[in-house]
N, C-alpha and C positions, 0 to 999 in steps of 0.2 A: 503493501500498501506506498504513496506515494503522500511525503509530510507535508501538514499544513499547511498553508501557504502564512498562514501565522505565526509558524515556527520561526519560519523569517524573517526580515524591517519590516516588509509589509513588500506589495506589487506595485509595479513602474507598470503604469498603464500611460497609452496612449489614443487616443479618440482621434478619428478624422471625420470633418465633414462639412456641413452648412448649414443654415436656414435652419427652422424649426427643429430637424430633429436631429441633428446634432444641443443645440441650448437642452431640449427633452434629457435629452440621455444625460446630461454631465450636469444636468440637478437632481438627479439621480446617483451620481459616479461619488457627486461632495457628499456625499452622507455619510460614509463611508470613508472620507478620508480629516481623519483626525483633529482637529484643529492641536498645535503646541499648548501647551499649559492648561488644557481644555479638558476632563470631566467627559467620556462618548455617553451621551443620551440621547438616544432616536428610537423610540417606539415597533419600529419597523425593520430593526436591526440589531440581533445580539451582540454583545462590542465584542464578543471572538469573531463576529466579520468584518470589524472595522480592519481590510486587509493591503488600503494603499498606502505608500508613502510619497508616489512621486504620479501627478495625473500632470499629461501634456493635451494640449487640446489643438491641433492643426485642422488650420481653418481655411476657407474658401474665399477671395478678394478678388471677383469677377460679378456683385453686382453693380448693375449702371440704372438701377433708379429710387427713386425715393431720397429721399435727403443723405445718403450713402452715393447716391451716383450723381444731386449737386452741390453735393463736398468734392465729387472725383472728379467736375468739370471746373467750378469754379479757384480752386485749391490745388487742382496735378494731382493729388493725392489718392492713392486708396483708397478703395471702398469698407469705411468702418462699421456697419453696423452690423454685420454676422459675427464679430470680435467682441464687437459690448455685447449681444445678448450672452455670448457665453462669458462672458466678466458675469453679466449680472448675475447669469446662472451658477456660478459657481460662485457666489457670496450671499450673504447672508440676505434674505429676501426683506425682511421687518427694516432690515438700517436704512434709512433717512438717504443718505448715499447711493443706496441702489435704487432707490424711489425715485432719485435728484437721475440718474445716467436713462432712468428707464420716458423720464417726464418728454412728453414730445409737444414743441409747443402749437399752441388754438388760433394766433391770430400775431399780426404783423404782419411788412412783407413784405421783407426779407428774410423774417423768424418761422411764416408762418409752415408748418408740416416737417420742421425738423428738429428732428430729435436734444434734448442737452447734453448724452454720453456720445453721440459723435461732433458733435460740435468741438468739446473737452476733448477726444480725440485728437483732433483739426487742431489746434488748438497749442498739444504736448508734441507734437509734428512740424507744428512754425519752429519752436520754444528749440526743439535739440533739434530737428533737421532729417529727425531717424525715423520713421512711422515704425518700426520694426519695438527701437527702445520708446517709445511714445504709447504703444500696446503694455510694453512691461511694467509701466512706470501707471497707465490708470490700475492695472491690475492690481498693483502696489495697494493705491491707494482703497479700493476697492477692499482690501484685505482676500484676496482670492485664492481659493482651496485650489490651488493648479495652477502650471503657468498657461498662459494661450500665446501663440505661433499663427501668424498669416503664413500659409502655405506660401509661396512667393514674395518676397518685394518688387517684382518687375509690376509695373502695369500694362499688362496684358489684356485686350479686348480676346472676351469670347467668339469663338467663329462655328459657326455649324455644316453642315453640310446636308441637306432635306433631302424627303424622300427623292422629289423629284430632279434631284441636281443640283438647284439651287442655293446659294451662300448667303448665309444669314449672320450679321453680324451686331452682337450685344447681346445679351443678357435678357433683357427687357424684350427686346423682340426675335429674339430666339424663344422663346415663352411663350410672348400672343403667336406668334405663326401656327396655324392650319396644320401644317407640312409635320411628317412625325421628321425627329433625327436620328439620321442614320451614322452622321459622326463631328466631333466633334473637335475645332480644333484652339490653340492658343494662338496670336496675332499682336508681338513678335514670338514665333516658339520659344526664343532663348530666356525663356524663361526658369530658372534655379530655385532650386530649395532652399530652405534656410540650412548652416549646417548644425546649427540647433533642434533643427528637424532631425536630419538623417540622423543627432547619435542621439536624441529621446531613441528613433522607433529600432536602429539597433540595439542599442539594451532594454529594450521595452519584454516585460516576463505577457506582458497580455496586448494587440492593438487592435481596435474596432473600428470598421471601417461601415455609415452609417447610422439611423436610418437618413431617409433624404432624398431629393430627387432626382436622382438616377443619373442625368447628365449634370445640372446647374450645381448638383451638390457638392459631389459622389466625383462623379469621371472627371470634371472640371481640375482636381485635387488636381487625378493622375495623369494627368496631361505635363506635368510641372517636372524639367527636369530630376533625374535624379531619386529621386521619391520613388515610379513603379522599379525602379532596382534593388533599394533597397526595402520594401516589402518583399520581395522576392528572396532577397536571404534572408529576411528575418526569424526571429531563431525563437521569440518568441509564439505567444499562440496565438492566429490573428483570425479573426470573428469580423464574416458579413452581417450586421440586422439590419434584415430587410424591411420595405414596407412595409406598409400594409392594403393599401390603394392605389391601384394605380392611378398615372397622371397626364391629361391632357395629351400632348405629345413628349412628351418623355418615357411614355411606358404603356400605350395604351395595349390593352389584348399580350401584353407581358408576362408569362412564364414566373415564379423562384428563380428559374431554371435562366432561363431567358437573361435577366437582370446579370446575372455570375458574367453567362456569356459577353455580352454585350461590353460589363468592365473588363477581362478577360481581351475583346478584340481591343480596346484602349491600350490596353499592360505589357498587351505580347507576353505574357508568364503569367502560370496561375500566381491570386499571392491572397487567398483564403485555404485556411483548413477548418473550419468549421461555416457555417451561417444558422440563425437564427431567425428557425419562422413562425410567423402569427401562425395555427391551424383552426382558431377557434370559431366559431360564426354570429354573427352579424345578423342583430335585427332584419327583417322584412319593412319597418319605417326606414331602419337606419336606410337599408341597403335601394328602396328606392330613393332614397332623399341626393343620393350618391351617382344616384340612375343617371339619372334628369340633369346631371354635370357630363354623363359619358364616362362615369366610372367605376371601377365594379373590386370588392375584396381577390389581390393577387394567388396566381392559383398555388398551390405547395404543393411544386411538383419533387416529392421526394426522390425518388426513385435515379425521375434524371439530375435532382441537386447531385448524387451519393454515382455516379454513374462520374461526374466530372471530378472527383476524386475528394469534394468536399465532402465534413460530416455533416449531414441535419444534425438541429435541434429546435423541434418540432413545439411548441407549448402555444401557451392561450398568454400573450403578451399584447393586448390592445384597451384600453378605454375606451367603449361606445359614451359620447355624452351629447351633446350638440357637433360634436366635429367625432368620426375614428383617432384618436394615437394612441402611439405606446404609451401603455405604464411602465415609467423609465423604474422600476420600485422592481417589480416583476425580471423587468430586462437583465437589471443589475444581481440580480438574484440569480438567473440564469447564469450569468458571468461566473459568478463567483462558484458554483457548484462546478461549474465545469474543469477551474480554474486547479478546482480542491480535490478533483479528480487525475485533472492531465498531471498536475508538479506545476515551476517556472522549470528555463533551461537551466539553472543550475541543478536543481531536481532532478531533468530526465538524465543528466549525464555521469550522476552516482552508480 
């Protein structure tokens, strides 16, 4: 039997993605990172489950809409929105500073629609002259339980080749297109991952990718130079957290295994050991509401997933309310069970 991760100094975890999917997962992961000098008190987790010693989030930076898009155009900086959401997710939700970072201005010609956290990161970027450093400073101010890195500091634009052969530039335009995405690219293509990110991936015991929009939150990260190779050679356990529902032109009619295949088409190599896939049903009312938007539950084609060399972890990982979203607690508990059974790279080498 493998030693418990708790017999070690704690797990080193890297979570890659973007959008609401990554921030949802981070809200669950932060709860098992014990803050220095504080006792653990969480009714959803036993104290023996506090196993994360180091948590790093690697976040997409191709957003060009809303407040982030305006700042990107006005200041020629990377979009801070997804990174800011991750900072909030890794900080205390009740904290006044956290509420301030979430605040969106509702009036004022120049301020309306802007998010305070985005403006704060923009100011720090001007002061320091370094976007990645600004993110680290903002995270320190929020006392986040984890480090946050942009996947690259290159100001690259997302470009999609659609099913009809046309090219669409910009994440907002790609998302709005009615055509199915066939291939995703970065312009310019020479966008390199941060050394800190590559080091974190190399040292990680657990690496998660997802949940999130297949192309614009996940694959966009995997277009960055050196990152796919780092994931392919990583010794840590690599887990794909599959989405719950299909999405517009990103994943309509795609099964869980086809999500993995689309990712592999862009990485050029297998990068997953496990896939966490929801198999719980949803209510007819919820299915009807989503069907009106052309969305449906992603089929858990377990045999096909396994045929790709990826072990499937099926289960109920969803919360069904006004929207369907991942239950971060169930997801994190499944990840903890997996690590308890497989051990860390150092444990497996014994």
